[in-house]
C-alpha positions in Angstrom: -44.5 -34.4 -44.3 -48.2 -32.9 -44.3 -46.7 -32.0 -40.5 -43.9 -29.5 -41.0 -45.9 -28.1 -44.1 -48.6 -27.3 -41.3 -46.6 -25.9 -39.3 -44.6 -23.7 -41.9 -48.2 -22.2 -42.8 -48.9 -21.7 -38.8 -45.4 -19.7 -38.2 -46.0 -17.1 -41.5 -49.2 -16.8 -39.9 -48.2 -16.0 -36.4 -45.7 -13.7 -38.5 -48.3 -11.5 -40.4 -50.2 -11.2 -37.4 -46.9 -8.6 -36.0 -47.1 -7.1 -39.3 -50.7 -6.1 -38.3 -49.2 -3.6 -35.3 -46.8 -2.2 -36.7 -47.4 -1.7 -40.6 -46.1 1.5 -40.4 -42.3 1.7 -37.7 -41.6 -1.8 -40.1 -39.6 0.9 -42.8 -36.6 -0.3 -42.7 -35.0 -4.0 -42.5 -33.2 -4.0 -39.5 -37.0 -3.2 -37.8 -38.3 -5.9 -40.3 -35.6 -8.3 -38.5 -36.4 -7.5 -34.6 -40.2 -7.5 -35.1 -39.5 -11.1 -37.1 -37.1 -12.0 -34.6 -39.5 -11.3 -31.5 -42.4 -13.2 -33.1 -40.7 -16.2 -32.9 -39.2 -15.6 -29.2 -42.8 -15.2 -28.4 -44.9 -18.2 -30.3 -41.4 -20.3 -27.9 -42.8 -18.7 -24.7 
């Protein structure tokens, strides 16, 4: 249980870091979703 929680917290932290770089351009939901996808792809590489 703790391993899954730790992994989820790490991903949330990465998403928060990605939001710092593009806060004003992510006003549309489409761009916000793209930011999430790009962050997760970058993490998996």
